[in-house]
N, C-alpha and C positions, 0 to 999 in steps of 0.2 A: 443325712445331708439334705435330702429333698425336703424333709420337714423343716429344717433350719432355713432353707431358701424360701419356703412358703411363708414361714413366720416373718422373715425380713420383708417379704413382698407385702404382707398384710400391714406391717408397721409403716411401710412406705406409703401405702394407700391411705392409712389413717392420718398420717402426717400431712399428706397432700390435701385431704378433705378438711383437716383442721385449719390449714393455711387459708383455704378458700373461704371457710366460715368466718375466720378472723378478718380477712379482707372485706368480706361482705358487711360484717358488723361495723368495720371502720369506715367504709365508703358510704354506707347508707346514711349516716348523719350528715356527711358532707353534701350528698345529693339533696338531702332535705334542706340544708342551709342554703344551697344554691338557689332555691326557689322559696325563700322565706318571705319575700315581698309579694303582696297580693296584686298591686297595681303600680306600674312605673310609668310616669309621664316624662318622656325624654325630649330634651333639646329645646324647651320653651324659655321664654324670657320671664323669669320668676321675679315678681315684684311683691315685696313684703315690707310694708312701712315700719312695722314694729321692730323688725330685725335689721332694718336699713339694707335690704337686699334688692338689687336691681341688676341682674346678670343672667346670662344663659346658663341654666343648670338643669339637672334632673331632680324629680321629686318622687319619692317612694312612699307607698302607703301600705300599712300592715294593720290588720285587726281594726280597721276604721279610724286609725290615727296616722298622723304624719310620722313616718319612720326615719326618713333621711332626706336631706336636701344637700346635694353635692354635684360636682361635675363628674360626668362619665361614670355613672353607676352602671355596672355590667348588666346587660339585658338578661343574661343567663340566671341572674339572681331573682327574677320576678316571674310569677305565674302568667302575668299579662302585661304587655308593653304597648303603650300608645305613643306614637310619634306626634309631638306637638310643636315641631320646629316651626319657627315663624309666628308663633302665637304667644299671647300673654298668659302666664299662669299666676292667678291672683287668689288671695283668700276668698272664700265664698262671700258674695256681696250681702250687705245688710240694708234692707229697705226700712227706713226709720219712720215712715208715715204711711200706714195702710188702714183699710177697714175690711176686716175679714170675718166678722161675726155674721156670717151669711145664714139666711133662713127664709121663711115664707111670708113674713110680715112686711108691711110697708116701711120704708126707711132703712136705717143702718143697723140698729140693734136687733139681732136675730131676723134680719131683713133682706129684702131683695136688692137693696142698693149696695150691700157689701158683696165681696167677691171671695170665693174659696182660694186659699193661698196656693195650693198645688196647681191651680188653673193658670197662674201667671208667673209665679216666682221662678221655677226651674229654668224656663225658657229664656230668662234674662240673667242667668248666672247668680241668682239670689238664693241663698240657703237659709237666711233668717229674715223674717218679717216682724215688724213691731206694730201691733194694732194701736191706733191712736184714740184710745178712750171710747171705743164703741160699747164697752161694758162698764158698769159700775159695780160697787161691792155687792149689790143685790143680784145682779144678773151674771156676774163673772162665773160662778160655778156651772151655769148652763152653757156659757161660751166655751168653757174648758172641756166639758164632756162632749159637746156637739162638734167642736172644730179642732181645738188645740190637741187633744189627746190622740186623735187619729190622723193628724197631718204629717206627711213626710217632711215638708218644709218646717223648720223650727219656727214656732210662733211664740213671740214674747208680747207684752202689752203694757201700755200705760193705762191706769185705771182712772176713769172719769170721777171727778168730785161729785157729779150727779149720780145718785144711787143706782139708777137704771141704765145709765150710759147715754150715748148720743142718740136721742130720740128725735122724731120729726115734729113732736108737739111741744107744748110749753112745760112738760114735766121736768125737763132738764134744767129749767130755770127756777124751780121751786127751792128757795133757800132752805126751807124746813127739811128738804130731802138731801141736803149737803152736809154730811157728817164726817168731819175730819178724822175723828177717832176710828170709826168703822172702816173708813177708807184706808187709813194707815195700817190697821190691824190686818186687813185683807191682803195688802201688799206684803206685809211681813210674813203672812201665812204661806204665801206662794213665792218665795224669793227667787226660785229658778225660772219663773215665768213673768212676774210683774216687776217692771223696771222703773216705774215712776207714776206720777199723778198728772192728770190732764185737766185743764180748764178750757171750756169751749164757749159756744155762743151764749151771750147773756145780754138781753135788751130791755129788761123790765124797768130798771131805774138806775140811778147813779151810785147805788150802794156798792161798796167795795167788799162786802161780806163774802160773796162767792170766791173772789180772787184770794182773799185772805185765808179762807178755809182751805183752799187748794194748796196754798203755800204752807199752811200749818200741817196738812196731811203729808206733804213732801218732806217737811222737816222731821216729823215724827217717824217717818219710814226711812229717813236718810237716803232719799232718792231725788232725782231731778224733777222739776216741774216742766211739763210740756204745754206751751201756751199756743192755742189754736189761732189766736189773733182776731177772731170774729167777735170782737167786744166793742161795739161802736160807742158805748157809754163811757169807755175809758180811753184817754188819749194814748197814743203810742208811747210818748215819752213817759207817762205815768206807769204804763205797763212795764216798761223796761226798768224803771226805778224800783218797782215792786219785786222784780226778779233777782235771784241770787246767782253768783258765779256758778256755772255748770247747768243752770236752767236753759231751756231750749225754746226759741221762738220759731215756729213753723210758718209757712206761707210768707217767708221773709221778703220775697220780691214781688208781691202782688200789687195790683193797682186797682183798687175797688173803692167805691164811695164810702163804705162803712169803716174804713181805717186809713189813717195817714200813711203815706208812702215813706219808704226809707230814703228815697232820693227826692229832692225838692224840685220845684218848677224850673230851676236854673240848671238842673242836671247834677247837683252836688249832693253827696250823701250828708244827711243831717248830722251836725256835730254830736248830738246826744246819742245817735245810733253808733257812731264810731267809739264814743266813750263807753257805751255798754259793751261793745266788742272787746275793748281793752280790759274791761272789768271782768271778763270771762263769760259773758252771755254768748250762747251758741246759736247760730242761725241755720235752720234747716230749710231746704227748698220748698217742700210741701206743694208741688206743682199743681196737681189736681186739674179740675176743669177751669178754675179761675184764679189760681194762686201763683202764677209765674208770668212776668211780663219782661220782654227784652229791654223796654225803656227804663226799667229798674235794675235788672240783672247786669246789663252790659256796663253802664256807668259805675255801678257798685263794684263790679269786678275790676274795672280800670283804676278805681280809687282804693282798692284794698279790702273791700267788704266782701269776703268770699264765703260761700256756704261751708259749713262744717260737715254737712251730710246731704245726701241726695234723696231724701224722702219724697215719694211720688204722690202721696195722697191717692193711692190706688183704690179704685172702687169700680163699680160696674160701668159707669158712664165715662169717667175720666180717662180710662184706657182707650177710648175711641175718640178722644179729642186731641188737642195739641200735645198732651203728655205722652201717650202711647205706652212707653216702658221706661224703666229706670235707666236702661242703656241708652235710650233716646235722649233722656235728660243729661246723662253724662256726655253724650256726643255733642250736645249743644255747647257745653263748656269746652270740649275739645276744640271745636271750631271757633269759639270765642278767644282761644289762646291759652287755656290752662294745659299744663304738661301732663302727660300720661301718668307718671308716678304720683303726682298730686291728686289726680282724679281717682286713681285706685285707692289711695289712702283715705279719701273722703267717702268712698263707697264701701270701705271695710274697717280699717283700724280706727279711724276717727269716730265712726259711728259706734263701734264697740266700746271705746273709752267713754263716750258720752252717756251710755246707759250702764256704765260700770260692769261691763261684761268683757273683761280683758282676756277671758278664755277664748273669745271669738275674734274674727277679723285678722287672723295672723296665720303664718305657716311654721310656727315653732315646732320642733320635734316634740312629740307627745301630745300636741293639740289635736282636737277632732279634725278629721280630714274633710273639711268643707272647702271646696275649691271651685273657682270659676276659670275656665279656659276661654279666652276671648280673642277674636280676630279684630283687626282694624281694617275695614274695607275702604277702598278708595273709589271715588267716582263723583258724580254730581248729585248732591242731596239737598233737600230742603227741610228746615226745622221750624216748627210753628209754636207760638206761645199761646197764652190763654185769651189774648185779644185777636187771634187769627192773624198775627203779624209774623212774617217769615224772614229768616236769614238763610243764606245759602252756605253750603259747606262741601268739603271734598273728602271728609273722613267720617266713618261711623262705626261704632262698636257693635259687635254681634257675639252672642254666646255660642261657642262651638260645643262646649262640654260643661256640664255641671255635675259635680261630685258632692254627695251629701253623706257624711259619716263613712266615707270610703266607697260608697256605691254610686255608680253612674246613674243619674236620674234624668239627664237630658243629653242627647247626642245629635246635634243638628245634621251633621253630614256623615254619621256612621264611623267616626274615628275609632271607636272601640268595638265596632261590630266585626263579624267574620266576613271575609270575602267570599262571594259566591263562586262556585266552580264554573268554569266555562261550559256552556251548553253547545254541543255540536249541531 
């Protein structure tokens, strides 16, 4: 009898242990599922032009990608939760006009006038910069190895029709060094980086050959042409006529002697400019040190000539002038009367479409988790153009958090940081 009781007792213990093991095996996956999200941004105003979203929602990130965008995602499902209530959650911003081929030489190409992308982009909510032709087909491999490959910020580029890129001497104006075939082949060789062709300064004569070769290279590579506008030998009207739908004119609202303005002396946008806009020509800010004037931008805005993108012409000196940052440029339009959703669209989705990179500039599930979390500060602010003219405003964008491929790379006020224990 005792042996039978002991046997039953052993069986009971085995059964109990088996139940515990089964429960553990069942519960363990559930617990794992409960924290399958790496980072959860809760309670922000999500603005995503591609998906026509503008609402208070949560955004979940997993494995560097957008995992879910929805209301009230449980915090228990995420390893890390960041409260972004009262803030804008936007796709990572795209700066369409930069010079980032930095080096030790004079000028922009491998030079001291260019700026390292990681030095300015993350603190402005920018996750992608587009270099505006600082390299050509001959110098691009060096640019790629020195800057692009090691940058946290995604670096894309327009390739200059000039083989060596944007130099400070007359080399960039040598027609014999403008090879449409080599330029197009280089663009096609690096489709994940090179997004188009750039035509820059040209003052030698009235020959349209450089412009025509740039257009040819853009056609051969099936990419847009980025027109720097510093082409005093060509009239603005003729430049626009040579451009195709989808081509981009930068420094759109400058007021300099070397190029006709888009707004005439009576404050009216020139009819041929509006016609070009209707035909599909895109206009980029290209603020820089001399490329943006309120006496052009404000009447143009009021008459419907809006920028497609907020390229800053970021380089070593422009960031210390009226331009300052891309968010400062966006804030100018905020105080000129442009709505926040339109501004976010131009800083993200519009820019992505213009360079045929529709994988960027959006918050679609499965897209890379490039995100800008922005505040809109209120107060008394001044905004300055390239002529040292000022407008006053009461709102200004600021980047609170920048996420690149799911990783926080800028956190202004420690939203994602750990709280310190109190010290007695």
